C-alpha positions as CSV (number, residue, x, y, z in Angstrom):
1,M,-24.0,3.6,4.3
2,E,-23.5,6.7,6.4
3,A,-21.7,4.8,9.3
4,R,-19.3,3.3,6.8
5,D,-18.6,6.7,5.2
6,T,-17.7,8.0,8.6
7,E,-15.4,5.0,9.3
8,L,-13.6,5.6,6.0
9,R,-13.0,9.3,6.7
10,D,-11.6,8.6,10.2
11,G,-9.6,5.6,9.0
12,P,-6.0,5.2,7.9
13,L,-6.1,7.8,5.1
14,Q,-4.1,10.6,6.6
15,D,-3.6,12.5,3.4
16,A,-5.9,15.5,3.3
17,E,-6.1,15.5,-0.5
18,L,-7.0,11.8,-0.6
19,K,-9.6,12.3,2.1
20,K,-11.2,15.1,-0.1
21,E,-11.1,12.8,-3.1
22,L,-12.7,9.9,-1.1
23,D,-15.4,12.3,0.2
24,A,-16.1,13.5,-3.4
25,T,-16.3,9.9,-4.7
26,L,-18.7,8.9,-2.0
27,H,-20.8,12.0,-2.5
28,A,-20.9,11.4,-6.3
29,R,-21.9,7.8,-5.7
30,R,-24.8,8.9,-3.5
31,E,-25.9,11.4,-6.2
32,L,-25.3,9.2,-9.3
33,G,-26.4,5.9,-7.8
34,P,-24.9,2.4,-7.8
35,E,-24.7,2.0,-11.6
36,Y,-21.7,4.4,-11.6
37,E,-20.0,2.9,-8.5
38,S,-17.4,0.8,-10.3
39,A,-16.3,3.8,-12.5
40,L,-16.1,6.1,-9.4
41,L,-14.1,3.5,-7.5
42,E,-11.7,2.9,-10.4
43,S,-11.1,6.6,-10.6
44,F,-10.4,6.9,-6.9
45,L,-8.1,3.9,-7.1
46,E,-6.1,5.5,-9.9
47,K,-5.6,8.6,-7.7
48,V,-4.4,6.4,-4.8
49,E,-2.1,4.5,-7.2
50,Q,-0.7,7.8,-8.5
51,R,-0.1,9.0,-4.9
52,V,1.6,5.7,-3.9
53,D,3.8,5.9,-7.1
54,G,4.8,9.5,-6.3
55,T,5.7,8.5,-2.8
56,V,7.8,5.6,-3.9
57,D,9.5,7.7,-6.6
58,R,10.4,10.4,-4.0
59,R,11.8,7.7,-1.6
60,V,13.9,6.1,-4.3
61,R,15.3,9.5,-5.5
62,R,16.1,10.4,-1.9
63,Q,17.9,7.0,-1.3
64,L,19.8,7.4,-4.5
65,A,20.9,10.9,-3.6
66,E,22.0,9.7,-0.1
67,Q,24.0,6.9,-1.7
68,Q,25.6,9.3,-4.2
69,M,26.4,11.7,-1.3
70,V,28.1,8.9,0.7
71,V,30.1,7.8,-2.4
72,A,31.1,11.5,-3.1
73,R,32.4,11.8,0.4
74,G,34.6,8.8,0.0
75,G,32.5,6.3,1.9
76,R,31.1,3.0,0.7
77,P,27.4,2.7,-0.1
78,A,25.3,0.5,2.2
79,A,25.4,-3.2,1.3
80,H,22.2,-4.7,-0.1
81,N,20.6,-7.3,2.1
82,D,20.1,-10.0,-0.6
83,G,16.3,-9.7,-1.1
84,E,15.6,-9.4,2.6
85,I,13.2,-6.7,3.7
86,S,13.2,-4.5,6.8
87,F,10.4,-4.2,9.4
88,G,9.5,-0.8,8.0
89,E,9.0,-2.2,4.5
90,R,6.8,-5.0,5.9
91,F,4.8,-2.5,7.9
92,G,4.4,-0.2,4.9
93,F,3.3,-3.0,2.7
94,G,0.7,-4.1,5.3
95,M,-0.6,-0.6,5.7
96,I,-0.9,-0.1,1.9
97,S,-2.7,-3.4,1.5
98,L,-5.2,-2.5,4.2
99,I,-5.8,0.9,2.7
100,L,-6.4,-0.6,-0.7
101,A,-8.5,-3.4,0.8
102,I,-11.4,-0.9,1.4
103,P,-12.1,0.0,-2.2
104,L,-11.2,-3.5,-3.5
105,S,-13.7,-5.0,-1.1
106,A,-16.3,-2.6,-2.3
107,I,-15.6,-3.5,-5.9
108,G,-15.7,-7.2,-5.2
109,A,-18.9,-7.1,-3.2
110,V,-20.7,-4.8,-5.6
111,N,-19.8,-6.9,-8.7
112,A,-20.0,-10.4,-7.3
113,G,-21.7,-10.2,-3.9
114,L,-20.4,-12.1,-0.9
115,S,-18.4,-14.5,-3.1
116,G,-16.6,-11.6,-4.7
117,L,-15.8,-10.2,-1.2
118,F,-14.3,-13.6,-0.2
119,V,-12.3,-13.8,-3.3
120,T,-11.0,-10.3,-2.8
121,W,-9.9,-11.0,0.8
122,A,-8.4,-14.3,-0.2
123,G,-6.2,-12.4,-2.7
124,I,-5.3,-9.8,-0.2
125,L,-4.4,-12.4,2.4
126,G,-2.5,-14.4,-0.2
127,V,-0.4,-11.4,-1.3
128,N,0.4,-10.6,2.4
129,A,1.2,-14.2,3.2
130,V,3.7,-14.4,0.4
131,H,5.2,-11.1,1.4
132,A,5.4,-12.2,5.1
133,T,7.3,-15.4,4.3
134,R,10.3,-13.5,2.9
135,P,13.2,-13.8,5.3
136,W,13.7,-11.3,8.1
137,P,16.9,-9.4,7.9
138,W,18.3,-9.7,11.4
139,P,18.6,-13.5,12.0
140,R,21.2,-14.0,9.2
141,R,23.6,-11.2,10.1
142,N,27.1,-12.3,11.0
143,R,26.6,-15.4,13.2
144,G,30.0,-15.3,14.7
145,G,32.5,-16.7,12.2
146,D,30.1,-17.8,9.5
147,T,31.6,-16.9,6.1
148,D,30.1,-16.9,2.6
């Protein structure tokens, strides 16, 4: 367990507050025992979800403010790309799914053993596969004379 704790601390969680929360959750798990593990993990996941929601809210507000500023200056807002997603959005989705895979794997393995771990990863892979099959933005841009 100690080696895994060190891996989690040095992993993709760059937010200092989330690192503290993870350390506190792992410490509480060691003190309270495995019977409280699912409750502790759910609490930690709620905090991660709140952090992700806050980040998304800030980004949406910033983008709306930028669009309003462009319109106020007499420009045209950026055109939407008809459901296509950028590389940054794909990368961000992948990183969030990997970060959330850690506690989800623990929950699946603790509650259902190896089969729970396999089901958890099948779900993670399925969600990422569906997300990855969405069209890339750059192959469809103005192919020399194509009109809608």
